[in-house]
C-alpha positions as CSV (number, residue, x, y, z in Angstrom):
1,X,-202.5,249.9,39.5
2,X,-203.3,247.8,42.5
3,X,-203.5,244.4,40.8
4,X,-205.1,242.7,43.8
5,X,-207.9,245.2,43.9
6,X,-208.3,244.9,40.1
7,X,-208.7,241.2,40.4
8,X,-211.1,241.4,43.3
9,X,-213.3,243.9,41.4
10,X,-213.5,242.0,38.1
11,X,-213.2,238.3,39.0
12,X,-217.0,237.8,39.0
13,X,-217.1,239.1,35.4
14,X,-214.3,236.7,34.3
15,X,-216.0,233.8,36.1
16,X,-219.3,234.6,34.5
17,X,-217.8,234.8,31.0
18,X,-216.0,231.5,31.5
19,X,-219.3,229.9,32.6
20,X,-221.1,231.2,29.5
21,X,-218.3,230.0,27.2
22,X,-218.5,226.5,28.6
23,X,-222.3,226.5,28.0
24,X,-222.2,228.2,24.6
25,X,-224.0,225.4,22.8
26,X,-227.1,225.9,25.0
27,X,-227.3,229.6,25.7
28,X,-230.5,231.5,25.5
29,X,-230.9,234.7,23.5
30,X,-230.3,236.9,26.5
31,X,-227.3,234.9,27.5
32,X,-225.8,235.3,24.0
33,X,-226.1,239.1,24.4
34,X,-224.5,238.8,27.8
35,X,-221.7,236.7,26.3
36,X,-220.9,239.4,23.7
37,X,-221.0,242.2,26.3
38,X,-218.7,240.3,28.7
39,X,-216.3,239.4,25.9
40,X,-215.9,243.1,25.1
41,X,-215.5,244.0,28.7
42,X,-212.9,241.3,29.4
43,X,-211.0,242.3,26.3
44,X,-210.7,245.8,27.8
45,X,-209.5,244.3,31.1
46,X,-206.8,242.3,29.2
47,X,-205.6,245.5,27.5
48,X,-205.4,247.3,30.9
49,X,-203.5,244.4,32.4
50,X,-201.0,244.3,29.6
51,X,-200.3,248.0,29.7
52,X,-200.3,248.6,33.4
53,X,-199.2,245.4,35.1
54,X,-196.3,242.9,34.9
55,X,-198.5,240.0,36.1
56,X,-197.8,237.5,33.3
57,X,-200.0,234.9,34.9
58,X,-203.1,237.0,34.9
59,X,-202.4,238.3,31.4
60,X,-202.1,234.7,30.2
61,X,-205.3,233.6,31.9
62,X,-207.3,236.6,30.4
63,X,-205.7,236.0,27.0
64,X,-206.9,232.4,27.0
65,X,-210.4,233.4,28.2
66,X,-210.7,236.2,25.5
67,X,-209.6,233.8,22.8
68,X,-212.2,231.2,23.9
69,X,-214.9,233.9,24.1
70,X,-213.9,235.2,20.6
71,X,-214.4,231.7,19.2
72,X,-217.8,231.5,20.9
73,X,-218.8,234.9,19.6
74,X,-217.6,234.7,16.0
75,X,-218.1,231.0,15.5
76,X,-215.5,228.3,14.6
77,X,-213.2,228.8,11.6
78,X,-213.8,226.8,8.5
79,X,-211.7,223.6,8.5
80,X,-208.6,223.9,6.4
81,X,-209.7,221.0,4.1
82,X,-212.9,222.9,3.2
83,X,-210.9,226.1,2.4
84,X,-208.6,224.0,0.2
85,X,-211.5,222.3,-1.5
86,X,-213.2,225.7,-2.1
87,X,-210.0,227.1,-3.6
88,X,-209.7,224.3,-6.2
89,X,-213.5,224.0,-7.0
90,X,-214.5,227.7,-6.8
91,X,-211.9,230.4,-6.3
92,X,-209.3,229.5,-8.9
93,X,-211.5,228.2,-11.7
94,X,-214.1,231.0,-11.5
95,X,-211.5,233.7,-11.8
96,X,-209.9,231.9,-14.7
97,X,-213.3,231.4,-16.4
98,X,-214.4,235.0,-15.9
99,X,-211.2,236.1,-17.6
100,X,-211.6,233.7,-20.5
101,X,-212.0,236.3,-23.2
102,X,-208.9,238.2,-22.0
103,X,-207.1,234.9,-21.9
104,X,-208.2,234.0,-25.4
105,X,-207.2,237.4,-26.8
106,X,-203.7,237.0,-25.3
107,X,-203.3,233.6,-26.9
108,X,-204.4,234.8,-30.3
109,X,-202.1,237.8,-30.2
110,X,-199.2,235.7,-29.0
111,X,-199.5,233.0,-31.7
112,X,-200.0,235.6,-34.4
113,X,-196.8,237.5,-33.4
114,X,-194.9,234.2,-33.1
115,X,-196.0,232.9,-36.4
116,X,-195.3,236.1,-38.4
117,X,-192.0,236.7,-36.7
118,X,-191.0,233.0,-37.0
119,X,-191.8,233.0,-40.7
120,X,-189.8,236.1,-41.2
121,X,-186.8,234.6,-39.5
122,X,-187.1,231.3,-41.4
123,X,-187.3,232.9,-44.8
124,X,-184.8,235.7,-44.5
125,X,-181.1,234.7,-44.4
126,X,-180.0,238.2,-43.6
127,X,-182.1,238.1,-40.4
128,X,-180.6,234.8,-39.5
129,X,-177.1,236.1,-39.9
130,X,-178.0,239.1,-37.7
131,X,-179.1,236.7,-35.0
132,X,-176.2,234.3,-35.0
133,X,-173.4,233.0,-37.3
134,X,-174.1,230.0,-39.5
135,X,-172.0,227.8,-37.2
136,X,-173.9,228.9,-34.1
137,X,-177.2,228.3,-35.9
138,X,-176.0,224.8,-36.8
139,X,-175.0,224.1,-33.3
140,X,-178.4,225.3,-32.0
141,X,-180.4,223.3,-34.5
142,X,-178.4,220.1,-34.4
143,X,-177.6,219.9,-30.7
144,X,-178.4,222.7,-28.3
145,X,-182.1,222.9,-28.7
146,X,-182.7,219.2,-28.0
147,X,-179.9,218.9,-25.5
148,X,-181.4,221.7,-23.4
149,X,-184.1,219.3,-22.2
150,X,-181.8,216.4,-21.2
151,X,-178.5,218.0,-20.1
152,X,-179.5,218.2,-16.4
153,X,-181.0,215.6,-14.1
154,X,-184.8,215.5,-14.6
155,X,-185.7,216.4,-11.0
156,X,-183.5,219.4,-10.7
157,X,-184.5,220.5,-14.2
158,X,-188.1,220.3,-13.2
159,X,-187.5,222.5,-10.2
160,X,-185.6,225.1,-12.3
161,X,-188.3,225.2,-14.9
162,X,-191.0,225.5,-12.3
163,X,-189.4,228.4,-10.5
164,X,-188.6,230.2,-13.7
165,X,-192.1,229.8,-15.2
166,X,-193.7,230.8,-11.8
167,X,-191.6,233.9,-11.8
168,X,-192.7,234.9,-15.3
169,X,-196.4,234.3,-14.3
170,X,-195.9,236.3,-11.1
171,X,-194.4,239.2,-13.1
172,X,-197.5,239.3,-15.3
173,X,-199.8,239.5,-12.3
174,X,-197.6,242.0,-10.4
175,X,-197.7,244.2,-13.5
176,X,-201.3,245.0,-12.6
177,X,-199.9,247.5,-10.1
178,X,-198.8,249.5,-13.2
179,X,-202.3,249.2,-14.7
180,X,-201.0,246.2,-16.7
181,X,-198.8,248.3,-19.0
182,X,-195.7,246.0,-18.9
183,X,-197.7,242.9,-19.7
184,X,-197.9,243.4,-23.6
185,X,-194.1,244.0,-23.6
186,X,-193.5,240.8,-21.5
187,X,-195.7,238.8,-23.8
188,X,-194.0,240.3,-26.9
189,X,-190.6,239.2,-25.5
190,X,-191.8,235.6,-25.0
191,X,-193.5,235.5,-28.4
192,X,-190.3,236.7,-30.1
193,X,-188.2,234.2,-28.2
194,X,-190.4,231.4,-29.5
195,X,-190.4,232.8,-33.0
196,X,-186.6,233.0,-33.2
197,X,-186.1,229.4,-32.1
198,X,-188.8,228.2,-34.3
199,X,-187.7,230.2,-37.3
200,X,-184.1,229.0,-37.0
201,X,-185.2,225.4,-36.7
202,X,-187.5,225.8,-39.7
203,X,-184.7,227.3,-41.8
204,X,-182.8,224.0,-41.5
205,X,-185.8,221.7,-42.0
206,X,-186.1,220.9,-38.3
207,X,-189.5,222.2,-37.6
208,X,-190.8,218.7,-36.7
209,X,-188.2,218.4,-34.0
210,X,-189.1,221.9,-32.7
211,X,-192.8,221.1,-32.3
212,X,-192.1,217.6,-31.1
213,X,-190.1,219.0,-28.2
214,X,-192.0,222.2,-27.4
215,X,-195.6,220.9,-27.7
216,X,-195.7,218.4,-24.8
217,X,-195.1,220.9,-22.1
218,X,-195.6,224.1,-24.0
219,X,-199.3,223.8,-24.3
220,X,-199.9,223.9,-20.6
221,X,-197.0,226.2,-19.9
222,X,-198.2,228.9,-22.3
223,X,-201.8,228.5,-21.2
224,X,-200.7,229.3,-17.7
225,X,-198.7,232.4,-18.9
226,X,-201.8,233.5,-20.9
227,X,-204.0,233.2,-17.8
228,X,-201.5,235.2,-15.7
229,X,-201.3,237.9,-18.3
230,X,-205.1,238.0,-18.6
231,X,-205.6,238.2,-14.9
232,X,-203.1,241.0,-14.6
233,X,-204.6,243.0,-17.5
234,X,-208.1,242.5,-16.2
235,X,-207.1,243.8,-12.7
236,X,-205.2,246.7,-14.3
237,X,-208.3,247.6,-16.4
238,X,-210.3,247.7,-13.2
239,X,-208.3,250.8,-12.2
240,X,-209.4,252.6,-15.4
241,X,-213.0,251.3,-15.5
242,X,-214.4,250.0,-12.2
243,X,-217.9,250.0,-13.5
244,X,-220.9,251.2,-11.4
245,X,-219.3,250.2,-8.0
246,X,-216.7,252.1,-6.0
247,X,-213.2,251.8,-7.4
248,X,-211.6,250.8,-4.0
249,X,-214.2,248.1,-3.5
250,X,-213.8,246.6,-6.9
251,X,-210.0,246.7,-6.7
252,X,-210.0,245.0,-3.4
253,X,-212.3,242.2,-4.6
254,X,-210.4,241.7,-7.9
255,X,-207.1,241.9,-6.2
256,X,-208.0,239.1,-3.8
257,X,-209.4,237.1,-6.7
258,X,-206.3,237.5,-8.7
259,X,-204.3,236.1,-5.9
260,X,-206.2,232.8,-6.4
261,X,-204.8,232.8,-10.0
262,X,-201.3,233.3,-8.7
263,X,-201.6,230.4,-6.2
264,X,-203.4,228.1,-8.7
265,X,-200.8,228.6,-11.4
266,X,-198.1,227.4,-9.0
267,X,-199.8,224.0,-9.3
268,X,-200.4,224.2,-13.0
269,X,-196.8,225.2,-13.7
270,X,-195.5,222.4,-11.4
271,X,-197.4,219.9,-13.7
272,X,-196.0,221.6,-16.8
273,X,-192.5,221.4,-15.3
274,X,-192.8,217.7,-14.6
275,X,-193.9,217.2,-18.2
276,X,-191.0,219.2,-19.5
277,X,-188.5,217.4,-17.4
278,X,-189.7,213.8,-17.7
279,X,-191.8,213.6,-20.9
280,X,-190.3,216.0,-23.3
281,X,-186.8,214.5,-23.3
282,X,-188.0,210.9,-22.9
283,X,-187.5,208.2,-25.4
284,X,-191.3,207.9,-26.0
285,X,-192.5,208.3,-29.6
286,X,-193.2,211.9,-30.6
287,X,-197.0,211.3,-31.0
288,X,-197.1,209.8,-27.5
289,X,-195.3,212.7,-26.0
290,X,-197.5,215.2,-27.8
291,X,-200.5,213.2,-26.8
292,X,-199.6,213.5,-23.1
293,X,-199.2,217.3,-23.5
294,X,-202.6,217.5,-25.3
295,X,-204.2,215.4,-22.6
296,X,-202.9,217.7,-19.8
297,X,-204.1,220.8,-21.7
298,X,-207.6,219.3,-22.3
299,X,-207.9,218.2,-18.7
300,X,-207.0,221.7,-17.5
301,X,-209.3,223.5,-19.9
302,X,-212.1,221.1,-19.0
303,X,-211.5,221.7,-15.3
304,X,-211.7,225.5,-15.8
305,X,-214.9,225.3,-17.9
306,X,-216.8,222.8,-15.7
307,X,-216.0,224.3,-12.3
308,X,-215.7,227.9,-13.5
309,X,-219.1,227.9,-15.2
310,X,-220.7,226.2,-12.2
311,X,-219.3,228.8,-9.9
312,X,-220.4,231.7,-12.2
313,X,-224.0,230.3,-12.2
314,X,-223.8,230.5,-8.4
315,X,-222.7,234.2,-8.8
316,X,-219.3,233.5,-7.3
317,X,-216.5,236.0,-7.9
318,X,-213.5,234.2,-6.6
319,X,-213.2,236.5,-3.6
320,X,-212.7,235.1,-0.1
321,X,-215.9,234.2,1.7
322,X,-215.6,236.7,4.5
323,X,-213.9,239.7,2.9
324,X,-212.7,242.1,5.5
325,X,-214.0,245.2,3.7
326,X,-217.6,243.8,3.3
327,X,-218.2,241.2,5.9
328,X,-219.6,242.2,9.4
329,X,-217.3,241.8,12.3
330,X,-218.0,240.9,15.9
């Protein structure tokens, strides 16, 4: 390609586009149409230059011009602070609120299994002996269960708990790929872990210590896990029953919405980790520690109900504002 001839032939188009871009706030209707047409033509010119010429200077100039024209054609992007505000006031709470009955069902099933299994462990010495020796149970009840929360520095312990809980929540959501089938098993494993610890503590008359240590952080932590499980199951169910809309469209919308849950739970589990590291093992009286946990839980549930209900009334789904599969493109 003769680059000099190419520049001579198309420079008037580039200059005209640059002129329109500079005046974009005061263009007439005809000039806006011209701007769109020239943007498409110059984009083609840029593609030709990149594929058929080694003139980096020209390619750079056209790239900058096309980028400025694209901004003029499609409009400015939403400021980052507005995207962040929308996430915390709409995207995350509305998805959590819409999944509330799935969420509640997971909580009821979890606590029912934990209570039944815990009572079985506490009242059956044969089961206790199958789990551990009497000496190991004594060590757990008298020392290990409480020491777990204070044997490491609080800051590093908070980070470890945060990463571990975030991974569990992520597994719940990722399981939606398999139609949510692994989620009941994962929840059962967690319920049985709680039941075994609680049952062994109850068998030695230490149930007050068990609830005194697990309640401050456990309320918010388990709520986050229930929400993750509910979001994953709801997305998995969409594969089976997409409703009156096309399956691909519903899955895309629900998949993007569920990502809001994954990101929001990072923050929720961070708060839970802080409580577990700094409040649970602290020297505060047990009622105060439990009160902090209850306050955090009530604040979170109130946040979901207030902002989630408000977003539902505005018919929000939690999907991104300009979804690529439904939004027009320039």
